[in-house]
C-alpha positions, 0 to 999 in steps of 0.5 A, a space after each residue: 476514638 482517634 486519640 485512643 487508637 493512637 495511644 494504643 498503637 504507641 503503647 503497642 510499638 513500645 511494648 514490641 520494642 522492649 520485647 525485642 530488647 529483652 529477647 536479644 539480651 537473653 539470647 546474647 547471654 545464652 550464647 556467651 554462657 555457651 562460649 564460656 562453658 566450652 572454651 576448648 581451643 587446640 593450638 600447634 606451632 609449625 616451624 620452617 614454613 617457607 616464605 613465598 615472595 611475590 615479585 618480578 623474578 625476570 627483572 629482580 633478584 631478592 636477598 637478605 632475609 630468612 626464607 622460613 618462619 614459624 606459624 602458630 595455629 589455633 582451632 576448635 576443630 582438631 581435624 582441621 588443625 592437623 590438616 593445616 599443620 601437615 605439610 602434605 595437606 595444608 592449604 595455607 602459605 606465607 606470602 611476602 608481597 613485593 609487588 610495586 617495590 623497586 631496588 633497595 631494602 624494604 621492610 615488608 609485612 607477611 600475610 597468610 594466603 589460602 588459610 582456613 576460616 576454621 583456623 587462626 594463624 600467627 606468623 613469627 616474625 610478622 615482618 622481614 627485611 628484603 633487599 631487591 637488586 637488578 637481576 644479572 647472570 654471568 659465567 664464572 670458573 669453578 675452583 675445586 677446594 680439597 682440604 688436607 684434612 680429607 687425606 690420610 696419614 702421609 698422603 698428599 694431593 697430586 692433582 684436582 680437576 672439576 667438571 664442568 669447569 664453569 658455572 652460570 651464576 645469577 644474583 643481584 647486580 651489587 652482589 655480583 660485584 662482591 664475588 671473588 671466586 666460585 668454588 666447589 668444596 669437598 666435605 672435609 669430614 671425609 678422609 681418603 687414602 686413594 684417588 676419589 670423585 665426589 659431587 660438591 655444591 657450587 658456591 660464590 664467596 667474597 674476599 673474606 670467604 663469606 658465602 654470597 646469595 646466588 643461584 648456580 647452574 648447575 648447582 653441583 660439580 664433579 671433583 676428581 682428586 688424584 692422591 699421592 701416597 707415601 712410597 717405599 721400594 721393597 725387595 721380593 723373593 720367591 716362597 715355595 708353597 704346595 705339594 712337592 711331586 715325586 722325583 723332584 728335590 727342589 725348584 729354582 726360581 727366577 723373578 723378572 723383577 726383584 723389587 716392587 714399589 709400595 704405596 700406602 700409609 707411612 705407619 704401615 710401610 715402615 714395617 715392611 722391608 721385603 715381601 715373599 711371593 707365594 709360588 705354588 709348585 703343585 704338579 710342576 715337573 718341567 720348567 714353567 713360567 707363572 704370574 704371581 700376584 704381590 701380596 699386600 695388606 689392606 691400604 697398601 698398593 703394589 706397583 707392579 702388582 704381579 711378577 713373572 716367576 720362572 720355575 725350574 724343577 731339580 730332580 732328586 739326585 739319589 734316585 737317579 744314582 740308584 737307577 744308574 747303579 742298578 743298570 750297571 750291575 745288570 750289565 755286569 751279570 749279563 757279561 759273566 753269564 756269557 763268559 762262563 760257557 766259553 771257559 768250560 768249552 776251553 777246559 773241555 778241549 784241553 781234556 780231549 787233547 790229553 786223551 789223544 796224546 796218551 793214545 799216541 804213546 801207547 
């Protein structure tokens, strides 16, 4: 009985083992079949993903690597994939861990931090070469740079100033030794024909003019440019405009200056020899002084911009002569009227005297 029982137990155990083997084998095939029949997997590549270096930023300054990489995302969950691809909703970031590394150049492997378990991440490139230097800060004078291509035809730079005049430059110790000058450069694609101001990024350059890796405080400077324009002296003359009042023949004009200095593009100045000042004489019947703006076209500036003009009206001489003649005729008529009665009186007196003489003779 004991021997039979032991045999049954042994056979039962073996049967259980084989049953378990068959069960897991069958289920494994079903799982594999399920995966093979549902192979859909979404992929998307995200560019310009910033690298986040981890290091002692108070002690070291790092440089020499591109701060951006590409990351290929893959997932069966389209919603999760889109969330990681969107920079506003993504949870992952690319990390460059420099902890424990000292000064010098190192090749460091990048890794994903805070990634989703439902998404696969592939970084390109997978490694970066980083230079670690001792961190230093020094003050440098800012040199404003203005290209001649910034200026219009015939214009030249009169003066350039920059505010602030200095910047605090933070970089590595070895890089600091390579700095030849710190500049604030005006964009050469912007053309100016008058004084202007513009903000420019502060950069550090070596002797060959190459940009160096630095952090500037402030990051920008205000560049003030005074421009010297081509000049030409032209004559001025008064040009009468407006409605002539009754009784006025014309006007005499006296300008406080007979010339002005024009500044502008040379091609425009070449076509100007003199300028007419439009003087409005409407309702002016007595001597008047007015300030008239010197007319200029776009791009031309006059100095002085205004001219004082003394306006003297000249009355119509024909009208005056007619008035005087009428006055004299009136006076003559009055004189004749007064003389006629006197003559009559004289004649009457002579007649009476004749009658007296005749009576006496009789």
